[in-house]
VOPAGU-2260 file (C-alpha; in pm, 1 decimal, decimal comma):
REM VOPAGU-2260
SITE   aa  ch    i         X         Y         Z
SITE  MET   A    0   -5872,0  -13525,5  -18245,9
SITE  LYS   A    1   -6098,4  -13736,6  -18465,3
SITE  ALA   A    2   -6149,2  -13605,6  -18819,6
SITE  VAL   A    3   -6282,0  -13720,3  -19156,7
SITE  LEU   A    4   -6006,9  -13676,0  -19414,1
SITE  LEU   A    5   -6069,2  -13680,5  -19789,4
SITE  GLU   A    6   -5744,7  -13791,9  -19954,7
SITE  GLY   A    7   -5873,0  -13841,2  -20310,0
SITE  ILE   A    8   -6181,6  -13919,3  -20516,3
SITE  LYS   A    9   -6384,4  -14182,9  -20324,4
SITE  ASN   A   10   -6097,7  -14207,4  -20075,6
SITE  ILE   A   11   -6209,4  -14089,2  -19734,8
SITE  LYS   A   12   -6119,7  -14206,4  -19385,5
SITE  VAL   A   13   -6188,5  -14132,8  -19022,9
SITE  THR   A   14   -5853,2  -14073,7  -18856,4
SITE  ASP   A   15   -5674,9  -13900,1  -18570,9
SITE  VAL   A   16   -5500,5  -13571,1  -18647,4
SITE  PRO   A   17   -5342,8  -13311,6  -18416,3
SITE  ILE   A   18   -5570,4  -13046,7  -18268,5
SITE  PRO   A   19   -5479,3  -12721,0  -18450,6
SITE  GLU   A   20   -5278,8  -12468,4  -18251,8
SITE  CYS   A   21   -5448,2  -12132,5  -18207,6
SITE  ALA   A   22   -5212,8  -11855,6  -18326,0
SITE  PRO   A   23   -5265,0  -11479,5  -18280,8
SITE  GLY   A   24   -5584,6  -11358,7  -18446,1
SITE  GLN   A   25   -5726,6  -11710,7  -18482,8
SITE  VAL   A   26   -6015,5  -11888,6  -18310,3
SITE  LEU   A   27   -6034,1  -12258,7  -18224,6
SITE  VAL   A   28   -6388,2  -12399,8  -18225,8
SITE  LYS   A   29   -6518,4  -12723,8  -18077,3
SITE  VAL   A   30   -6762,6  -12840,2  -18345,5
SITE  GLY   A   31   -7116,1  -12898,0  -18221,7
SITE  ALA   A   32   -7273,2  -12975,1  -18559,9
SITE  CYS   A   33   -7181,1  -12960,4  -18927,5
SITE  GLY   A   34   -7423,6  -13009,9  -19213,2
SITE  ILE   A   35   -7355,9  -13235,8  -19511,2
SITE  CYS   A   36   -7456,1  -13090,1  -19847,5
SITE  ARG   A   37   -7447,9  -13190,6  -20213,7
SITE  THR   A   38   -7118,7  -13003,9  -20257,8
SITE  ASP   A   39   -6954,2  -13229,4  -19997,9
SITE  MET   A   40   -7102,1  -13529,1  -20177,8
SITE  LYS   A   41   -6972,0  -13397,3  -20510,8
SITE  ALA   A   42   -6624,0  -13346,4  -20360,7
SITE  TYR   A   43   -6618,9  -13710,4  -20250,3
SITE  TYR   A   44   -6745,2  -13861,1  -20575,7
SITE  HIS   A   45   -6605,3  -13621,4  -20836,7
SITE  GLY   A   46   -6388,2  -13351,9  -20678,9
SITE  GLN   A   47   -6463,4  -12980,3  -20683,3
SITE  ARG   A   48   -6295,0  -12684,7  -20848,9
SITE  ASP   A   49   -6189,6  -12518,6  -20519,8
SITE  LEU   A   50   -6095,9  -12839,5  -20340,5
SITE  GLN   A   51   -5734,3  -12883,0  -20235,0
SITE  LEU   A   52   -5652,3  -13236,4  -20117,7
SITE  PRO   A   53   -5602,6  -13383,9  -19866,3
SITE  ARG   A   54   -5878,7  -13196,8  -19688,2
SITE  ILE   A   55   -6119,4  -13216,6  -19396,6
SITE  LEU   A   56   -6453,1  -13130,6  -19559,0
SITE  GLY   A   57   -6746,3  -12946,5  -19403,5
SITE  HIS   A   58   -6851,5  -12582,4  -19443,8
SITE  GLU   A   59   -7187,2  -12569,2  -19256,8
SITE  ILE   A   60   -7027,5  -12528,2  -18914,4
SITE  ALA   A   61   -7161,5  -12446,6  -18567,7
SITE  GLY   A   62   -6989,1  -12495,8  -18233,5
SITE  THR   A   63   -6835,7  -12347,3  -17919,5
SITE  VAL   A   64   -6529,2  -12122,8  -17897,2
SITE  LEU   A   65   -6261,4  -12325,9  -17719,7
SITE  GLU   A   66   -5969,0  -12085,4  -17750,5
SITE  VAL   A   67   -5901,4  -11738,9  -17891,2
SITE  GLY   A   68   -5566,3  -11617,1  -18016,3
SITE  ARG   A   69   -5400,4  -11298,9  -17900,7
SITE  GLY   A   70   -5577,6  -10986,6  -18026,4
SITE  VAL   A   71   -5919,0  -11148,4  -18085,3
SITE  THR   A   72   -6199,6  -10936,0  -17938,4
SITE  GLN   A   73   -6496,2  -11043,8  -18153,0
SITE  VAL   A   74   -6569,9  -11357,3  -17947,2
SITE  LYS   A   75   -6462,3  -11514,4  -17620,7
SITE  THR   A   76   -6414,2  -11866,5  -17486,9
SITE  GLY   A   77   -6748,6  -12038,8  -17437,5
SITE  ASP   A   78   -6939,8  -11841,8  -17701,7
SITE  ARG   A   79   -7168,4  -12051,4  -17921,7
SITE  ILE   A   80   -7094,6  -11949,6  -18280,1
SITE  GLN   A   81   -7167,7  -12028,3  -18644,7
SITE  VAL   A   82   -6887,9  -11996,7  -18899,5
SITE  ALA   A   83   -6944,1  -11839,0  -19240,3
SITE  PRO   A   84   -6703,1  -12042,1  -19455,8
SITE  GLY   A   85   -6577,0  -11776,4  -19699,0
SITE  LEU   A   86   -6245,0  -11612,3  -19606,9
SITE  PRO   A   87   -6200,1  -11291,8  -19813,5
SITE  CYS   A   88   -5886,1  -11088,3  -19865,6
SITE  GLY   A   89   -6067,2  -10768,3  -19768,8
SITE  CYS   A   90   -5882,0  -10543,8  -20011,9
SITE  CYS   A   91   -5976,8  -10638,7  -20370,8
SITE  ARG   A   92   -6236,5  -10427,7  -20555,1
SITE  PHE   A   93   -6512,7  -10679,0  -20478,8
SITE  CYS   A   94   -6433,2  -10688,4  -20107,9
SITE  LEU   A   95   -6427,8  -10308,5  -20100,2
SITE  LYS   A   96   -6782,7  -10312,2  -20240,8
SITE  GLY   A   97   -6892,6  -10554,2  -19970,1
SITE  TRP   A   98   -6913,5  -10851,3  -20209,1
SITE  HIS   A   99   -6679,8  -11068,8  -20003,2
SITE  HIS   A  100   -6804,4  -11393,3  -20161,0
SITE  MET   A  101   -6689,5  -11256,5  -20498,4
SITE  CYS   A  102   -6336,8  -11186,0  -20367,4
SITE  ASP   A  103   -6064,3  -11247,5  -20626,7
SITE  SER   A  104   -5874,9  -11466,9  -20380,4
SITE  VAL   A  105   -6147,5  -11594,7  -20147,6
SITE  GLN   A  106   -6055,7  -11908,2  -19954,3
SITE  ILE   A  107   -6327,3  -12147,1  -19836,4
SITE  MET   A  108   -6328,3  -12360,4  -19524,8
SITE  GLY   A  109   -6373,2  -12723,3  -19619,3
SITE  PHE   A  110   -6203,9  -12664,7  -19956,6
SITE  HIS   A  111   -5890,6  -12449,5  -19914,0
SITE  TYR   A  112   -5880,6  -12481,8  -19533,8
SITE  ASP   A  113   -5986,1  -12773,7  -19316,0
SITE  GLY   A  114   -6355,7  -12766,9  -19232,1
SITE  GLY   A  115   -6605,0  -12898,1  -18981,4
SITE  PHE   A  116   -6600,2  -13276,7  -19032,0
SITE  ALA   A  117   -6381,8  -13292,2  -18721,7
SITE  GLU   A  118   -6399,1  -13248,7  -18345,8
SITE  TYR   A  119   -6229,9  -12909,0  -18369,3
SITE  VAL   A  120   -6186,8  -12650,7  -18644,1
SITE  LEU   A  121   -5949,3  -12353,7  -18661,6
SITE  VAL   A  122   -6085,2  -12027,2  -18802,5
SITE  PRO   A  123   -5807,1  -11824,9  -18972,7
SITE  ALA   A  124   -5737,2  -11465,1  -18872,4
SITE  ASN   A  125   -5859,0  -11309,9  -19198,5
SITE  GLY   A  126   -6194,2  -11480,4  -19145,5
SITE  VAL   A  127   -6218,4  -11361,3  -18786,0
SITE  ASN   A  128   -6127,4  -11007,4  -18893,0
SITE  HIS   A  129   -6391,8  -11004,0  -19165,7
SITE  GLY   A  130   -6683,3  -11112,5  -18951,0
SITE  VAL   A  131   -6729,2  -11481,9  -19028,2
SITE  LEU   A  132   -6821,4  -11568,0  -18667,0
SITE  ASN   A  133   -7189,5  -11527,7  -18574,5
SITE  LYS   A  134   -7311,2  -11579,0  -18219,2
SITE  ILE   A  135   -7590,5  -11835,5  -18186,7
SITE  PRO   A  136   -7891,6  -11743,6  -17968,3
SITE  ASP   A  137   -7928,2  -11966,8  -17662,5
SITE  HIS   A  138   -8257,0  -12118,1  -17779,1
SITE  LEU   A  139   -8117,4  -12230,2  -18117,3
SITE  SER   A  140   -7952,7  -12574,2  -18133,5
SITE  PHE   A  141   -7619,9  -12637,1  -18304,9
SITE  GLN   A  142   -7802,2  -12855,9  -18559,0
SITE  GLU   A  143   -8035,2  -12570,5  -18652,3
SITE  ALA   A  144   -7749,3  -12318,4  -18658,1
SITE  ALA   A  145   -7559,4  -12543,5  -18900,4
SITE  LEU   A  146   -7823,1  -12454,8  -19161,8
SITE  THR   A  147   -7728,5  -12086,7  -19145,5
SITE  GLU   A  148   -7488,0  -12113,4  -19439,1
SITE  PRO   A  149   -7729,9  -12276,1  -19687,6
SITE  LEU   A  150   -7997,6  -12028,8  -19579,9
SITE  ALA   A  151   -7743,4  -11748,9  -19637,9
SITE  CYS   A  152   -7691,9  -11876,4  -19994,2
SITE  SER   A  153   -8068,5  -11853,5  -20041,7
SITE  VAL   A  154   -8065,8  -11497,3  -19906,0
SITE  ASN   A  155   -7802,0  -11408,1  -20165,6
SITE  MET   A  156   -8018,1  -11557,4  -20441,5
SITE  GLN   A  157   -8341,8  -11393,8  -20336,4
SITE  ASP   A  158   -8177,4  -11056,1  -20285,7
SITE  ALA   A  159   -8060,0  -11082,3  -20646,8
SITE  VAL   A  160   -8404,5  -11166,5  -20791,4
SITE  ARG   A  161   -8582,6  -10934,4  -20545,9
SITE  VAL   A  162   -8841,9  -11179,4  -20415,8
SITE  GLY   A  163   -9112,1  -10969,2  -20255,8
SITE  LEU   A  164   -9473,9  -10910,7  -20166,6
SITE  GLY   A  165   -9722,4  -11100,5  -20380,6
SITE  ASP   A  166   -9469,4  -11265,8  -20611,8
SITE  ILE   A  167   -9555,8  -11599,0  -20771,0
SITE  VAL   A  168   -9240,9  -11804,4  -20712,0
SITE  VAL   A  169   -9162,8  -12133,9  -20886,5
SITE  ILE   A  170   -8898,0  -12355,6  -20726,9
SITE  PHE   A  171   -8752,6  -12659,5  -20902,9
SITE  GLY   A  172   -8645,5  -12922,7  -20649,7
SITE  ALA   A  173   -8758,9  -12998,9  -20292,8
SITE  GLY   A  174   -8420,8  -13080,1  -20143,7
SITE  PRO   A  175   -8273,6  -12872,1  -19859,3
SITE  LEU   A  176   -8214,7  -12562,2  -20071,0
SITE  GLY   A  177   -8556,2  -12587,1  -20233,1
SITE  LEU   A  178   -8716,7  -12596,1  -19887,9
SITE  LEU   A  179   -8501,7  -12310,8  -19759,1
SITE  ASN   A  180   -8588,2  -12097,0  -20060,5
SITE  ALA   A  181   -8957,8  -12173,0  -20006,4
SITE  LYS   A  182   -8936,4  -12076,9  -19639,1
SITE  LEU   A  183   -8746,1  -11759,7  -19726,2
SITE  ALA   A  184   -8983,8  -11661,0  -20008,0
SITE  LYS   A  185   -9278,8  -11707,1  -19774,5
SITE  ALA   A  186   -9108,2  -11490,9  -19511,7
SITE  ARG   A  187   -9052,4  -11222,2  -19775,5
SITE  GLY   A  188   -9422,1  -11210,8  -19859,5
SITE  ALA   A  189   -9445,6  -11422,0  -20175,6
SITE  GLY   A  190   -9805,4  -11468,5  -20286,2
SITE  GLU   A  191   -9783,5  -11825,1  -20411,2
SITE  ILE   A  192   -9502,4  -12080,0  -20409,7
SITE  ILE   A  193   -9511,8  -12358,0  -20669,4
SITE  LEU   A  194   -9282,9  -12660,5  -20647,3
SITE  ILE   A  195   -9168,6  -12877,1  -20937,6
SITE  GLU   A  196   -9020,3  -13210,6  -20818,9
SITE  ILE   A  197   -8955,4  -13552,5  -20975,8
SITE  ASN   A  198   -8874,5  -13747,5  -20657,6
SITE  GLU   A  199   -9197,3  -13897,8  -20522,8
SITE  ALA   A  200   -9083,5  -13910,8  -20159,5
SITE  ARG   A  201   -8972,5  -13548,1  -20161,9
SITE  LEU   A  202   -9291,5  -13447,0  -20340,5
SITE  ASP   A  203   -9504,6  -13611,2  -20070,4
SITE  ALA   A  204   -9299,9  -13447,1  -19793,5
SITE  ALA   A  205   -9315,0  -13105,3  -19962,4
SITE  ALA   A  206   -9694,9  -13118,8  -19977,5
SITE  LYS   A  207   -9692,7  -13080,5  -19597,3
SITE  LYS   A  208   -9458,9  -12780,9  -19593,2
SITE  GLU   A  209   -9434,5  -12425,3  -19731,2
SITE  PHE   A  210   -9540,9  -12490,9  -20090,4
SITE  ASP   A  211   -9887,4  -12381,9  -20207,6
SITE  ARG   A  212   -9882,7  -12609,9  -20512,4
SITE  CYS   A  213   -9676,2  -12920,7  -20585,5
SITE  VAL   A  214   -9627,1  -13046,7  -20941,9
SITE  ASN   A  215   -9492,5  -13389,8  -21031,5
SITE  GLY   A  216   -9232,5  -13310,5  -21297,1
SITE  LEU   A  217   -9235,4  -13665,6  -21432,7
SITE  ARG   A  218   -9609,2  -13718,0  -21454,2
SITE  ASP   A  219   -9717,4  -13366,2  -21552,9
SITE  ASN   A  220   -9580,3  -13105,3  -21793,8
SITE  PRO   A  221   -9430,6  -12839,2  -21564,3
SITE  VAL   A  222   -9472,0  -12555,4  -21811,9
SITE  LYS   A  223   -9836,1  -12639,3  -21881,2
SITE  GLN   A  224   -9912,3  -12681,5  -21511,6
SITE  VAL   A  225   -9759,6  -12349,2  -21405,3
SITE  LEU   A  226   -9933,2  -12160,2  -21684,8
SITE  GLU   A  227  -10266,1  -12315,9  -21584,2
SITE  ILE   A  228  -10210,7  -12227,6  -21217,7
SITE  THR   A  229  -10121,8  -11867,3  -21305,8
SITE  GLY   A  230  -10400,0  -11819,7  -21560,7
SITE  GLY   A  231  -10146,5  -11798,1  -21840,3
SITE  SER   A  232   -9956,1  -11502,9  -21696,8
SITE  GLY   A  233   -9657,0  -11708,0  -21575,1
SITE  ALA   A  234   -9440,4  -11673,4  -21266,9
SITE  ASP   A  235   -9268,3  -11364,0  -21133,5
SITE  VAL   A  236   -8963,3  -11554,1  -21007,5
SITE  VAL   A  237   -8811,6  -11893,1  -21090,0
SITE  ILE   A  238   -8533,5  -12051,4  -20881,6
SITE  PRO   A  239   -8402,9  -12394,8  -20986,4
SITE  CYS   A  240   -8259,0  -12567,5  -20677,1
SITE  CYS   A  241   -8136,3  -12871,9  -20867,2
SITE  PRO   A  242   -7864,0  -12933,5  -21131,3
SITE  SER   A  243   -8093,3  -13041,9  -21416,9
SITE  PRO   A  244   -8073,9  -12851,1  -21747,9
SITE  ALA   A  245   -8446,2  -12923,0  -21790,0
SITE  ALA   A  246   -8515,0  -12701,7  -21489,5
SITE  PHE   A  247   -8328,0  -12420,4  -21663,7
SITE  TYR   A  248   -8521,3  -12422,0  -21988,9
SITE  ASP   A  249   -8856,9  -12506,5  -21829,0
SITE  GLY   A  250   -8788,9  -12230,5  -21578,2
SITE  LEU   A  251   -8743,1  -11969,9  -21848,9
SITE  ALA   A  252   -9055,7  -12096,1  -22025,5
SITE  VAL   A  253   -9281,4  -12050,6  -21718,7
SITE  LEU   A  254   -9169,5  -11695,8  -21644,7
SITE  GLY   A  255   -9413,5  -11418,5  -21721,6
SITE  LYS   A  256   -9327,9  -11078,8  -21866,1
SITE  ARG   A  257   -9043,5  -10908,6  -21680,7
SITE  GLY   A  258   -8995,1  -11221,9  -21474,5
SITE  ARG   A  259   -8671,3  -11286,3  -21284,1
SITE  PHE   A  260   -8473,8  -11608,2  -21316,6
SITE  GLY   A  261   -8236,4  -11712,4  -21038,5
SITE  PHE   A  262   -7940,3  -11916,9  -21164,7
SITE  PHE   A  263   -7878,8  -12074,0  -20825,9
SITE  SER   A  264   -7764,4  -12431,7  -20890,4
SITE  GLY   A  265   -7478,4  -12538,0  -21115,9
SITE  LEU   A  266   -7581,1  -12754,7  -21410,6
SITE  LEU   A  267   -7494,6  -13110,9  -21509,3
SITE  MET   A  268   -7404,1  -13019,1  -21864,9
SITE  ASP   A  269   -7314,1  -13371,5  -21979,5
SITE  SER   A  270   -7648,2  -13532,4  -21896,4
SITE  GLN   A  271   -7850,0  -13424,1  -22202,6
SITE  PRO   A  272   -7854,5  -13168,4  -22486,0
SITE  PHE   A  273   -7895,1  -12818,7  -22347,0
SITE  ARG   A  274   -8140,8  -12621,4  -22561,6
SITE  VAL   A  275   -8289,5  -12293,8  -22445,7
SITE  ASP   A  276   -8513,0  -12047,4  -22628,4
SITE  TYR   A  277   -8308,2  -11739,8  -22543,4
SITE  ASN   A  278   -8552,2  -11524,6  -22740,8
SITE  LEU   A  279   -8781,3  -11551,5  -22439,6
SITE  ILE   A  280   -8539,7  -11325,2  -22253,4
SITE  HIS   A  281   -8571,6  -11068,1  -22530,9
SITE  TYR   A  282   -8946,0  -11072,1  -22597,5
SITE  ARG   A  283   -9058,9  -11102,5  -22235,5
SITE  GLU   A  284   -8787,2  -10872,0  -22098,5
SITE  LEU   A  285   -8672,4  -11138,6  -21856,3
SITE  SER   A  286   -8385,2  -11091,2  -21613,2
SITE  VAL   A  287   -8136,7  -11369,2  -21536,8
SITE  HIS   A  288   -7942,5  -11336,7  -21210,9
SITE  GLY   A  289   -7660,9  -11559,1  -21092,5
SITE  ALA   A  290   -7589,5  -11629,2  -20725,4
SITE  TYR   A  291   -7290,5  -11823,1  -20596,8
SITE  GLY   A  292   -7230,6  -11892,9  -20230,0
SITE  CYS   A  293   -7275,3  -11625,5  -19966,4
SITE  SER   A  294   -7094,8  -11350,2  -19781,4
SITE  ALA   A  295   -7048,0  -11301,5  -19408,7
SITE  GLU   A  296   -7327,0  -11042,7  -19427,2
SITE  HIS   A  297   -7564,0  -11296,2  -19584,8
SITE  ASN   A  298   -7479,8  -11531,0  -19295,9
SITE  ARG   A  299   -7559,5  -11260,6  -19041,3
SITE  THR   A  300   -7896,9  -11203,7  -19207,0
SITE  ALA   A  301   -7965,3  -11578,5  -19209,3
SITE  MET   A  302   -7874,5  -11611,5  -18841,4
SITE  GLU   A  303   -8113,9  -11327,6  -18755,1
SITE  LEU   A  304   -8395,0  -11501,5  -18946,0
SITE  LEU   A  305   -8329,1  -11826,2  -18757,7
SITE  GLY   A  306   -8275,4  -11660,3  -18422,9
SITE  ASN   A  307   -8593,1  -11451,4  -18447,4
SITE  GLY   A  308   -8797,3  -11754,5  -18546,4
SITE  VAL   A  309   -8894,3  -11601,5  -18880,7
SITE  ILE   A  310   -8761,5  -11917,1  -19047,2
SITE  LYS   A  311   -8771,6  -12253,1  -18870,4
SITE  VAL   A  312   -8552,4  -12540,1  -18990,3
SITE  LYS   A  313   -8590,9  -12807,0  -18721,2
SITE  ASP   A  314   -8838,8  -12995,5  -18941,7
SITE  MET   A  315   -8576,3  -13023,1  -19216,2
SITE  ILE   A  316   -8320,3  -13213,4  -19008,1
SITE  THR   A  317   -8418,7  -13574,9  -19067,3
SITE  ARG   A  318   -8093,1  -13749,8  -18971,5
SITE  SER   A  319   -7813,5  -13673,6  -18722,5
SITE  ILE   A  320   -7502,2  -13891,7  -18742,4
SITE  PRO   A  321   -7162,4  -13918,2  -18568,7
SITE  LEU   A  322   -6832,6  -13854,4  -18747,5
SITE  ASP   A  323   -6777,7  -14227,8  -18792,2
SITE  GLU   A  324   -7079,6  -14245,7  -19023,2
SITE  VAL   A  325   -6989,9  -13961,9  -19261,7
SITE  LEU   A  326   -6941,8  -14194,9  -19559,1
SITE  SER   A  327   -7291,2  -14336,6  -19515,6
SITE  GLY   A  328   -7415,2  -13978,7  -19485,2
SITE  LEU   A  329   -7254,3  -13882,0  -19816,5
SITE  LYS   A  330   -7416,5  -14184,9  -19979,2
SITE  MET   A  331   -7756,3  -14088,6  -19836,9
SITE  VAL   A  332   -7715,7  -13738,1  -19980,1
SITE  ALA   A  333   -7636,0  -13887,2  -20321,0
SITE  ALA   A  334   -7942,3  -14112,8  -20299,8
SITE  MET   A  335   -8163,8  -13826,4  -20172,7
SITE  GLN   A  336   -8276,5  -14049,0  -19884,8
SITE  GLU   A  337   -8300,9  -13771,0  -19625,5
SITE  THR   A  338   -8396,6  -13404,4  -19630,3
SITE  LYS   A  339   -8101,3  -13273,2  -19429,3
SITE  ILE   A  340   -7823,3  -13471,2  -19262,3
SITE  VAL   A  341   -7619,9  -13313,3  -18984,4
SITE  ILE   A  342   -7304,6  -13447,4  -18819,9
SITE  ILE   A  343   -7302,2  -13414,4  -18441,9
């Protein structure tokens, strides 16, 4: 089969590899679509803490069940499915609490196991047994279903900060995760959604989407703008969907009393001095919540939102490419030239 193999930093190639054999308990999937995200781009340019090389990248996977191993009853040949990429052990204290993405020994497809930048992908038995396969409704395309995983990460974040009815939500960044968080916040009943963005093209595109207010973070002072919009009371929830330290300290500054901060995106700590007025947390009684990845349950929730039409993502997919063009896709992600790129 054709696959995109990352052998080292900035060393990637399209090659032929054997189709994986489907052992008992496993499921072989013919990939219909696989999204490219910033984490894939980071793995190519810099590496990633969970990445074990050589590796077939890709963790936003949707496709068709080609073969099931002995004992598999969850799906059958021909089923259209999305794959939640986290493979938990199922027996550590975090798994027993249902926090599978926090598993002490979680393995991730596209990092520990080969992922979806290939014609076929093998889902290990522990993933199958712990519910990582979600059936895709007939009306939902593979490209749309490939966005289940990033939406699931957003579900994890917004569950943590309890986005709800009437909340004023500030989102830093109008990339794919910024848009997904906006769509999700709107679906959860947020009262007003304010975007802070420094990329002019993304700012213009966002003005036509789910944001109520768009602020140019280069031209205008984000803190001043949000406080003016909110009449000085500040936001209820802030979610930075970008790796800039500035989004972290501006985000804390725009939160109102008892506001909730979602630490959703990892930070580029070497880009500039990182100074935060932590006293704001004390005096305003702010809450800071981390969210990393997503569980199989978060993926099920995300698939329901997509399948029921509560959240629509077709407008986000601005480029579909074949496997042969993955390198150009990674470069486009780095340059922020498209909203969402999907391999088909």
